[in-house]
N, C-alpha and C positions, 0 to 999 in steps of 0.2 A: 555770858560765857557758857561753854558746853561742859556738862558733867560727864567725864569719861570713866567714872568708876562704875563699871557695868557688871552686875551679877547675872550670868547667863542662864540661871535657873528661873529668872523672873521675866514676866512679859515685857516686851519692848515695843516702842512705837517709832515710826520713821519721822525724822525731823530734817530740816535743811542742813546739809553738811554731815549727817551721821544719824545715829539712833540714840534714844534715851530710854533707860529702863524706867518702868513705873514701879516705884518703891513701896507703894502702899495702896490698899483699896481706895478707889475714888480718885487716884492721881490722874490728872488730865494735862496734856501738853497744850499750852495756850499760845505758843508761838514766840516770836521775838518781843522784847520789851519795847513798847512804843511811847510810854508817857514820860514827860520831861521830869527830871529830878529823881528818877528811880535810882536807888543805891546800887542796883545790880545791872550789869550790862550783859548782852548776849541772850541765848535761848533761856526760856524760863519754864520750869515745871511747877505747877501749883498743886499741892496735896490738899484735896478737899476732904472734908469729913465724910466718911462712908455712910450712905443712906441704908436703912434696913429695908431693902427691896425684896419683894417676893419674886421667885423665878417666873418668867412669863408663862402664862397658861392661856394661849390664844385660840385653842380649838373651839370650833362652833359646837353647839349643843348636839349631843348624840341623837341618832334616829331611834326613837323609842320602839317603833314597830319594824325594825330591821329584820329581814328574812333571807335565809339561804346563804349562798356564797361560802360554804364550808371549805371548799378546795382553795379558794383564793385567800381566805383568812389563814388557813394552815400554811400556805406559801409565805405570806407576810411574816408569820411567826418564825418560820425557818430563817428568813432573812434577818430578822431582829436578833437571832441567836448566833449569827455568823461572826467570826473574828475578822479583823482587818477592815479596809475601806469598803463601804457598802453604799450603794445607791439603788433603791428599789423604784423603778419607773412603773407606775400603774397606768395602764391605758386600756381602752376597750377596742380590741382589734375588730370585733364584730360590731362595733357599736359606734355609735353615733351618740348624739345627745340623748339624754334620758335613760341611758343604760344602767346608771347607778354608780358611776365612778366615785363621785364625791361622797355619797352615802357609805360606800364600802370603806373608803380611806378614813373618814371621820370616825366611823364605828370602830374600826380596828385601832385607830389612834387612842381612843378612850380606853380600850381594853388594855393597852400596853403603856399608858401614860405613867404609871408608877415605876416603870423601868428607866424613865428618863427624869431623874429628880431635878436636873438643872433647868427644866422647862420644855415647853412645846411652842414652837413658832408656827403660825398659820398665815397664809396670804392667798386671796383670790386674785390671780393674775389677770382675770378678765380677758383671757385669750379669745374666747367666743362670747361676746357680750355686745349689747347695744351701746354701752359706755366704752370709752377708749380703753385699750389694753393698758395694763399697768406696766411701766417700763422697769427694767432691772434697777435703774437708778432710784426710782420711787420705792420699789419693794425693799431695797437695801436700807434706804432711809428709815422706813417703818421698822425694820428688824433692829437696826442700831439703836433707835430710840427706845424700843421695847427692852433692849439689853442694858439700858441705863446711860447711853451716850447723850449728852445734852445737844440740843439743836446746833449750838454754836460750834460743837466739836465734830459734827458730821461732815466729812470731806465733801467737796463739790465735785471731785473727779470720780468717775465710775470705778476705775481700777483701785483707787485709794479706798473707796467705800468697801469694795469687795475684800481688799486685804485686811482692813480693820475688822470687818465682819468675821472673816476666817480666824483672825487672831483672837477675837473675843469668844469664839466657839471652841477654840483649841483646848482640848483636855476636858471639855464639859460633856456630860451625858445629856444630849438634847435631841429631840425629834422635830424635824422640819417638814411641814406639809405645804407643798406648793400646788395649789389647786387651779385647774382650768388654764393650763399653759397653752399658748398658741404654738410655740415651736421650741426647739432646743436653745436657740439664741436667747430666749427670754429666761431660760432656766439656768444655764451654765454659770453666770456670775453669782447665783444664789446657792450654789452647792458648797457645803462645808468641806474643809480639807481634813478634818480630824476623823480618825477611825472610831471615835467615841460617839459620833453623831449618825443618825439615820435619816435619810431624806425619802419622802414619798411624793411623787409627782403624778397628778392626774391630767390627762389631756385627751382631746378628740383625735389628735395626731399620734402616730406611733412613736415619735421621738427616737427613731432608730439611731440617729447620730450620737445620742448619749451612750448607747451601748458601744459604738465604735470608739468614742472618746475615752470612756473610763470603765467599760465593762458593766454598765448598768444592767439590772435584772428586770426583764419585761414580764409583766403579769397581764395576760389577756383576759378580759371578762366579756361574757356574752349576755344575752337576755336570760331571764330566769327559766328554770324548768317548769313544765305545766304544774307540777305539784307545788313548787315554791311559789308560783304565781297565785294559786288558789289560797295558799297559806297567807300571802301578803294581803289578799282581798279580805280574808277572815280577820286579820289583825286590825283592819280599819273598820270594816262593816260590823264585825262581831261574829263569833262562831255560830250563833243560832241561825241567822239568816242563810249562811252558807250551808249549814247542815240541812236546812229546810229545802234549799234549791241547789243540790250538788251539781246537777247537770248544767244548770244555768250558770253557776259559778265557773265551771270548766269552760263553757262557751264564752263567758266574759273574758277569761284569761286568753283564750284563743283570739277573740276579736281585738284585744289589745296587743296581740302578737308577742305576749310575754315581756313587753317592755316595761320596766319598773315605773317610769314616769307616767305612762298611759294607765297602768294598773292603779296607781295612787289616785289619779284624777277621777277615774271611773268609780273606784270604791268610795271616794268622798262624795260623789254625786248620789250614790245609793245611801250612804250614811246620813247625808243631810236631808234626805227625803225628796230630792229632786225627782226621783223615780220611785214608784210604789213597790217595786220588786227588782231583783236582779234580772229576771227574765224580761222585764219591760225595757231595761237599758240594753240588753243583748239584742232585742228586736230592733231598737232604733239604730244601734251600731251596724246591724246586718243590712238594714234597708237604706241607710242614709250615708252622709259624709262623716266618716269616723273622725277626721281631723277637726271638724266643727264641734263635734260632741266632746272630744277630749281636750277641753280647755276650761279654765276657771273664770267665771263671769267677773269677779272682782279684781282679777289680776291678769290682764291679757298676755303678760310675759310668761305666766305660768301655764304654758300650753305646749302640746307636742309640736304643733305647727310653728310656734314661735321659736322653739328650741332648734328645729330643723333649719329655720330661716337664718339663724345666726351662722350655722355652718355653711349654708349656701352662699350667703353674702360675702363670706370670707374667700370665695373662689374667684379666680380671674374669669373673664367672659368666655373664652374658649372651653374652659372646664365646666362652667355653668351650662353651656349649650350641650355639652356631652351628657351631663347629668340629666338635663331636661329630656333629651332624646331617649334616654334609658326608660323614662316614664311611658314611652309608647309601647314598650314590650310587655306582653301579658304572660310570657313564659317565665319559668322560675329562675333561669340564669341565661348567660349569654357569653359569647366569645368576643375578642377584639374585632374579628372580622364582621360580626353582626353589628356591632356599634359603628364600625367603619361604613357599613352599608347605610345605616341611618343618617350618618353625617356626610355621606357622599365623599368619603375620604379613603385612605388606605389604612391597613392594619398597623403599619409602621408609624403613621401619623397619630393613630389613636392610642397606642400603648403608653406614651408619656402622660396623656390625659388620665388614663386609668390609674397610673401610678400615683398621681396627685389625689385622685378620689379615694384610692385605697389608703393612702397615708392619712387622709382626713377621716378615715373610717366611714365614708359615705358609700363605699361599695365593699363587699366582702369577696375576697379572691381565694380560689382554691383550684389547684391543678389546671391552670390555664383558663378557668371559667370564672365568671363574676356574677354577683347577684346583689340585689337591694333587699334590705329588711322590708317587710310588708308595708309598714306605715311610711317608710321613706319612699316606697314605690308610689303610694298615693300622693305624697308631696311632690314627687318628680312629675307626676301626671298633672297636678295643679299648675306647676310652673310652665310646662310645655303648652298647656291649654290657654294660659293667660298671656304668655309672652311670645307665642308664635302664632302665625295665621293658620287657618284651616288648610290653605294651599300648601304651606310648608309641611304641615303634619301629614297630609295625604300623600305628598310626594315621597316623604321618607318611608311611609308604610308601603307604598307601591313598590319602592325599591326592595324593601324587606321581603315582601311576598314573592316578587320575581326571583330573588336570590334563593328562597326556599324551594320554589318550583323547579328551578334549574338543578339545584343540588339533589333534591329528592328524586328527580328522574334519573340523574346520572348514577346515583348510588342504588336506586331501585332496579335499574337495568342490570347491575352487577349481581344482585341477589337472584333475579330471575330474568335472564336475557331471552327467554323462550316463549314469551307471550306477547300478543299485540298490546299496544299502549295508546293512551289518549294523546301523549306528547312524546315525540322521539327525543332521545338524549341529544344534547347539543353536540354538533360535530360528528355524529354517527348516523348510519342509515337505520331505518326502522327494522327491528328484529323480525324474524319469521313468526307467523301466527302460531299460537300454541294456547294451552289452557291448563287448568288444573287436571290432575289425573286421579287415579284411585286413592282413596284415603285409607284409614285404618278402622275395621279390618277390610282389606289390607291397606297400608299407608298410601298417601297420595303419590301420584306420578306427575312430574312436570318436566318436560324435556322438549328438545328440538335441536337445532344446531346453531352455534354462535357465528358471529360475523367473521371472526378470524380464529386461527388456531393459537392456543396459548399453552405455555408449560403448566405443569401441575402446580408449581410454586406460585406462578403469576396468578393463576385462577384462584388459588386459595387466598393469596394476599388481597386480591381485589374483593373477594367475597367478604373476608373478615373486616377489611377497612370500611366496606359499605355497612356492615352490621354495626361497627363501632360508631360510624357517623350517625346512623339512625338512633342508636341507643342514647347518644349524647344529646341529640336534637329533638327527640320524640316529643317531649312536652312543649317545647317551643314551637314545633311544627303544628301540633294540635291547636295551640293557642292562636297562632297566626292564621290558621284556616278559619277559626271562629271569627277573627277580626275581619278577614276577607269576606266572609259570608255576611257579617253585619253591614259591611260597606257596600254590599251588592256587587261584588267584583265578578261573579259568575264563573268565567273560564278558569281562573286560577284555583277556585274552590274545587271543582271536579278534577282538575289536573293534580292537585295535591292529594286528594282522596285516592286517586288511582295510583299515584307514584308511591305512596306509603303503604299500600295494601299488602304487598308481599312480605315486607318486614314485620308489620304489625300482626299478620297472620302467623308467620313463622314463630314469633316470640309470644304469641297468644295474648297480645294486648287487645282482647276482643272488644272491650268497652270503647277504647279509643277508635278502633277500626270501624265499629258500627256507627259511632258518632260522625266520623269523617265521611263515610259513605252516605249517611242520611243528609248531611250538609250538601254533599255533591249532588244527591238526588233532588233536593229542593232547588238548588241553583240551576240544574239542567232542566227541571220541569218549568221553572219560571222563565227560562230562556227559550223554551220550546225546542230544545236540542235533543234529538232522538238518540244520536250516537253516544254521547256521554251518559244519557239516562240508561241506555242498555248496559254500559260498563258497570256503573255503580249498582244497578239492580242485580247484575250477575255476581258482583262481589258480595252483596248482601245475602244472596241465595247461598253462596259457598260458605259464608260465615255461619249462617244458621245450620247448614248441613254439618259443619265441623263440630258444633256443640250438641248435635243430636236433635235439633229443632226441625225435623223433616217436613212436617206439614207447612210450616212457615217458609221453609227453604223452597218447597215446590211452588208456593204462591209467588215468591220473588222471582224464581227462575222462569215461570210462565210470563210474568210481566216483562222480564228481560228479553224473552224470545219475541214477544210482541214488539218491543222497542227495536230489536234487531231487524225485524222484518220491515218496520217503518223506516229504519235507516238505510236498508238495502241489503241485498243478498250477501254482499261481500262482508258486511259486519256480522251477519248471522254466522257465516263460516268462521270469521276471525275469532269470535268469542267461543264458538263451539257450545252454545247454550243447550243444544239438543243433547250433547254429551253430558253436560252437567245435570240435566233432568234425568237422563238414564242412570247416572251415578246415584242420585237420590233414591230413585226406585230400587236400584240394586241394594242399597243399604237398608231399605225397608223390606227386602226379600221379595220384591215384586219383579221376579226375574224375566218374565215374558215382556212386560212393559219396558224394562231396561234394555233388553235385546232389540226391541223395535226402535228405540231412540238411538242406540248405538249403530244399528244398521243404516238408519237415515243419515246420521252424521258421517259414517264411513263413505256413503255414496257422495255426499257433498265434498269430502276431502279428495276423493278420487277424481271427481269432475274438475276440482280446482287445481289438481296436481300438487296438493299439499301432502308431501310424503311424510313429514314429521307428524302432522295431525292424523294421517292414516295409521301410522305405527301406534300412536297413543290409543286410538279407538280400538284397534285390533287387540291391544293389551287388555282393555276393559272387557271386550267380548270373551277373551280367553279366561279371564277371572270369573266371569259369570258362569261359563261352562264348568269351571272348577267347582264352584259352589253347587252346581247341579249334579256333580259327580260324573260329568262327561269329560274325563281326563284326557282322552285321546284328542277330542276337539280343542280342549284347553291348550294342550302342548302345541298343537298344529298352529293355532292363532298366535301364540307367543313366539314361535319360531319364525313365522312370517314377519312379525314385528321386529325381531332381532335383525333379520336380513335387511329390512328397510333402514334401520338405524345405522347399520354398518355401511350400507350403500351411500347414505348422505353424510357419513363421517361424524355422527353424533355419539361421542363416547358416553356422555351423560345418559342419553336415551338408551343406548345399548346396555349400559350398566343396570338401569332400572328394569328393563325387560328381563335381563338375565336373573335379576333378583327374584322376579316372579316365577321364572322357570324353576329356580331353586326351591321356592316356596311350594310349588305344586308337587315337585318330586319328594320333598320332605313330608308333605301330607300323605303321600302314597307309601311312605316308608322306604323310599329309595335314598338312603342316607348318603351313600358314596356319590351318586349322581348329583344330589342336592348340594353336597359340599363343593363339587367341581364347579357347578354353575355359580354358587355363592362367591367362590374365590375369583372367578372371572368377573362377576359383577363388581366386587370390591375393587379390583384392579382398574376397571373402566371408570368407576366413579372417582377414584383417586386421580386418574389422569385428567378428569374433567374438573377436579377441585370441588366436587359437590359433596360437602360434608354431611348434610342431613341424610343423603342417600347412603353414604358410608356407614353412618351410625345405624341406620335401619338394617343394612345387610349384616353388620356385626352382631346386632341383636338376633337375627336369624341364625347366624353361625354359632351362637351360644347353644342353641337347641340342637342343631345338626351335629356339632362337634361332640356334645355330651352323648348323643345317641351312638356316636362312633367310639365312645369310650375314653376320649381325652378330656377329662373333666377340668384339668388345670388350664388347658388352652381355652376351654369354654368360658371359664371365669375371666380369663384375660380379655377375650373378645367382648364380653359384657361390660367390663370396666372401661375398655377403650371406647365403646359406644357411649357410655355415660359421660366420659371426659369430653368427647367431641360436642355432645349436646350442651353441656354446661359451658364450654368455651364459646360457642356461637350463640348462646341464649335461646336455643330451641327447646322451649318448655314442653311442648307436646312430645318431642323426642326424649326429653329427660324423663317424663312420666313413663314412656314405653320402656326405656332402658332400666329404670328401677323395677318395673314389673318383670322384665325378662330375667334380671338378676335374681329377683325374688323366687320365680318359678324354678330357676336353676338351683338355687340354694335349697329349695324344698326337695328337689329331686336328689340332691346330694345328702340330704338328711340334716342339713343345718337349719332347723326349723325356726330357732330364735332369730337368726340372721334373716331368714326368709320373711318373718313377721315384720322385722324392722324395715326392710326394703319395701315391702308392700305398703306399709304406713307412709313411707316417704313418697311413694308413687301416688297414693291416695291424696296426700296433701297437695302435690303438684296439680293433679287432675282437678281438684276442687278450686284451687287458686285460679286456674285458667278457664274454669267453667266448662270443662270437657266432660259432658254427661255420659257419653258412651264409654269413655276412658275411666270415669269414676266407677261405673258398674264393673268394668273389667278388673280394676284394682281391688274392689271389694271382694270379687271372686278369688283373686290371688291371695288376699289376706285370709279369706275363709279357708282356702286350701291349706295354708300354713297352720292355722289354728286347729284344723281337724286332725292333723298329725301330732299335735301337741296335747292330745287328750282333752281338748276343749271344744267338743262337738256342738254344744248348745250355742256358744258364741259364734261358731262357724255358721250355724243354721241362721242366726240373726243377720249376719252379713249377707248371706245368700238372699234372704228375703228383701233386704234393702236394695240389693242389685236388681232383683226381679221387679221391684216397684219402679226403679229408674227405667229399665228396659221397656216396661209397659207404658210409662209416661211419654217416652220419646218415639214410640211406635217401632221399635227395633225388634222385628219378629224373629229373626235369626238369633239375635242375642237373647231374646226371651226363651227360646227353645234351649239354648245353651245353659242358661241359668237354671231352668227347670231340671235339666239333666244333672247339674251339679247338686241341686237340692235333693234329687232322688238318691244320689250317691251319699250325700251327708245323712239322709234319713236312716241309712243302714246303721250308722254309728250311734244314733240315739234311739235305736230299737223302735223305729216307726215305719215298719216295712209297708204297711198298707198305704200310708201317706206317701211313701217313696214311690210306690207303684202308680199312684195317681199322678204324681209329678212327671214320671217317666212317660205315661200315656199321653199327658198334655203335650209334652215335648215331641212325641211321635206325631201327634195330630198336626202340630205346626210344621214339622219337617215335611210331611206329606202335602200339606196345604201349599207350601211355597215351592215344592218340587225339589227339595234338597235330598238327593239320594244318599249321599255320604252321611248326612245327619240322620236320615231315616234308618240306615244300618246301625249307627251308633245307638239310637233310641231302642231299636229292637233288641240289641244285645244287652242293653241295660235292663230292659224288662225281663229278659231271660235270666239275668243274674238274680234279680229280685224274686222271681218265681222259684229259682233254685234254693234261695235262702228260706223261702216260705214252704219248702217241701212240696212243691207242685211241679214235678219233673216233666209231665206231658206238655204243659204250657211253656215250660222253660226250653225244652228241646225244639218245639215248634218255632218260637221266636228266634232262637239262636240259628236254626237252619235258614230261616228267612234272611237274617242278617248276613250269613255266609254267602247266600246266593247273590245278594246285592254287591257284596265286596268283590266277588269274582266277576260279576258283570261289569263293574266300573274299573276294575284293575287295581283295587286297593289291597296291596300285598300285606302291609302291616295289619290292616283290619281283618284280612283273611286269616292270618295266623292267630289273631286275638279271638276270632269267632271259633276257630278249631279248638283252641285251648279251652274255651268256655264249654263247648259241647263235650269235651273230654271230662271236664269237672262234673257236669251233670250226670254223665254215665257212671263216673266213679261213685257219686253219691247214691246212685240207685243200685250199686253192686255190679255193674257191667264192666268189670275191670279190663277185659280184652278190648272192648270197644273204646274204653277210656285210653288205653295204651296206644291204640292205633291213631286216634285223633290227636293225641299229644305229640306223637312222633311226627305226624304231618305238620303240626304247628311249628315244631322245632326245626324241621327242614326249611320251611319258608323263612323263618327268622334268621337262619344261618345264611340263606341265599341273599337276603337283603341287609345283612350285617346289623340286625336289630338286637343289640346286646341287652337292652332293657327287657324286651320280650323273652329273650333266651333265659335270663335269670328267673323270670316267673315260671316259664315252662319247665325248666330243669327242676325247680322246686316241686312243681306239680308231679312230674314224672317220679320223683322220689316218693311222693305219697302213693302213687299207683303201685310201685314196687313194694312198698311197705304193706299195702293191702294184699299183695300177692305173696307175702312172707319172705321177700328177698331183701332183708335188712342191709346186708353188706352192699348190694347194688344201690340201695337207696342212699346209703352214706356216701358212696362215690358220686352220685348225682348231686347231692347237696353240696359236696365239696366243689364240684364243677360250678354249680350256681354261685357259691360263695366267691370263687375266683372271678367269675364274670362281674359280679356286683362290686367287688373290690376294684376291678379295672375301671369301672365307670363311677366309682365312689358313691354308690347307692347305699347310703347308711341305713335307710329304712328297710331296704331289701336285705341287707346284710343281717340286720337284727332278726328278721323273719327266718332267714336260713339258719342262723345260729340257734334260734329257738327250736327249729325243726331238728337240727343235729343233736341238740341236748336231749330231745325226746327219743330219738333213735338210739343214742348211746345208752340211755337209761333202759330202754326196752331190751338192749343187748347186754345188760348188766355190766356196763362200763361207767360207773358213777364218776370216776376221775375225769374221763373225757367229757362226760355230760357237764360236770362242774366247770371245766375249762370253757366250753361253749357258752354256758349260762353266764359266766363272769364276763365274757366278751360282749354278750348281748346286753348285760346290765350296764357296762361302760358306755355303750352307744345310747341306751335309753336315758342315761344321766345327762347326756348332752342337751336334751330338749324337753325333758319331763320334770315337772315340779317335784321336789323331794318328797312331799307328802303322798305322792302317787306311786312311790317306789316300793312301798311296804310289801305287796304281794311278791314281787320279784326278789326282794331281799330274803323273804321267808323260803322261797324255792332254793336260793343259793345256800342258805344255812342248812336246809335239809340235805341238799346234795353234798355239802361239806361233811356232814356227819356220816353219810353213807359211804363217801369216798374214804373216810378214815376207819370204817368198820373192818373187822377181821376178814370178812368175806371178800371185801374189795381188795385187801392186801394178799389174798390167797392163803390166810392162816386159818387153822382149825378154830372153831368157836368153842370157848371154854364154858363148861356147865356152870350154871348159877349155883 
């Protein structure tokens, strides 16, 4: 019979026809009465005496040397503290076998076991094992027996077992650890239903369906950090060996790819004496098969290869094939399209395979790209090497190389469509010949005319998409070029080197670029192919030129010219190697040789009817004339180049020549004309979508616009230039932009900001190996430091810049740095040393024929003689400088020389002569809108009128100077003028006005001077404050003491 007296607070079990409550501990339903003669008919519940059973404690032993995982442990603790239903799914999204899932779960479970007094259940589900996976039916049987259910009472039906399991866990505080699950189907029947229980599941799969079903919490674990990896090695080997070989321990961690299983096996090898030192094991891992080494001799299953094999064998054959083919890749990551090429399939067919691999944690996916852990990559290579034929492997690699060649040329032609190439982009005609143009100083020119007219937005979008493609595929492209070279493919090697050249040069990946060009050179040399040999030699020459390696650049360029002539006259013209040789001579200040090379290249362009090449070479010739101080010839050649660019419809080329016209006019002090040309240049380059050119012109506009007095717009131009360079990955342009902003901030008196920007520029220059740029940034930093009362640091920076200039053979740069050292010597009271530097600079300027630089050096020597109280020598050198300025048409320099001659006359007491020269200087500065110069000359005129006893007029001139300097935000100049005004007011017995000026000057100095250096100024202000409060200052009679 059935007992229907049910207390609903007690546990119940299902029986045929209803349910029966279990009235006491140990009560078990035994089913219908079956034996003859029983006095009771119907269902029967037998109450058995309760056994004194301990709660199940099935956790495996804790890992004694457990290391790291603090974040994951904290997350598990958070889950344990949550209210309500909880299921914590522990998986290694980055991982694979051996990442330490079980170790983490068991370690944490031991830490919290006390929070689960009713017991801890553990089962290895053998989801990835040589043994058959444990079914949910088997796992439930184990759990029920552990909970005290006799074998005879364990249901045979899966659902009944699961229901009984949930009933027995209901209300209990239990921890359930389900280890090594294959998938969610294996796990779901084993999940408790009670909120008092916590379940942790480990799996190589992501088990995402558990989150969909019941809101499980996923914890992703990756490999250990380098520091944690070394700590794990030390916990096994011992701290002393690791302390004795710290570098070897770090390398061992790296060779094990920070995978815990590999780290443990390697550390045990060292601890057991298999290797005499950590370094010996590192050497073997570096030279040999890591998977062979990372296994235990007495247990073949305890090995990295064996662990990976379990995951691999779990896959279907199409997924296994995809995994194997990934082993052919030597780049760090890949896209579905790349895997599709290897499989000779489509990206749509490949994506489901990648999802399976990602779910099994055999690939790691992020933002559309996928990668293998380093050791998994070796395992994948083993599988493809053992399971596929050489023909299959080579066919897959050939498809991959061809894909990279086609895409690199397509995107490379978008970055620079104006030069000849070794391979024409698919579907398009070969672009017109072109080559590299002037670099910095001044920056490079690359132009010609494209095959069709495009809108500005189209050009910009094509350009940026090409940059994005190369940035994403750079390391893969380099790796596949290496593979192609090893396989002796020849043509694809030099085609890849040529296709990637422009992007790698723009982004200053000089090491990668040099490697590819050398691989291309080896391939072309082996094939006896003169044309590709000429191209890669040309590229190598340009790369060495860019980083200041001028002698090496010349050697490569000469070899390129020889190869060009071997290939035929057409290739000589197409590459313009003569122009490249001229460019290198120009940078080395060998102007006569440069002009000879450019003249020959110009003749070749005109004979070939190459209008684009003719314009480029004319631009080079114009810039050399500018360096020589022949500004009339410079402007003439540049205007001819602009006319040609307009005739052929090249907006990019037109914009770049206009930029150089602006540059030349700015050098001459023609700020208005320079601004007009720069704005036209910017408009043309925007039309062409040429962003590096835009950034370069914006940098020039920072200086031109500041000279015109609009400092806020100047800052905006500089920031726009920096933003463009950072957006397109133009590292060289980024360094230039930081330098331009630094110099601008220095001119504005923001010296701390100038220092910060110069340091950023220096960091970029050093990262990309730009030696000429490094020297320039050191000079910019020195300039900021000199204005911050840190002359000795500035002096050291200039000396470092000088060393670089001399190492790379940059004679013009050397002269420039010597001039800056001479200027800095004044501030450290080393006038004789400064004079020596200035005379060395003058000698170099005369040696190379730089008339503009010669005039600068002469004027600097005149200043030093003036400070050394040697007026005769000072006047002589200043007059020589003035004569050269007038000869070459340098109006700004003319005004500067006139101003300095005036200062010499004032110092010797010839005030009338001083006044005359100063007024001449001011007239020139006003004619050319040189506001910076006007500020200095107005200040100087005030000195002259003071010497003539005209204090009121001197005050007026100082106030004019102050207004000009405020207009251009020249904080340093404002401070000087305010100091001057304070002295004048004090001399005129106006202590209140003197105090006002002194306080304004003090507020400016506080912006950039360290507090401890302010004491003298503070004392002056205090003294003026007392005097301003005195009875005489207030016009009151003085009381007798």
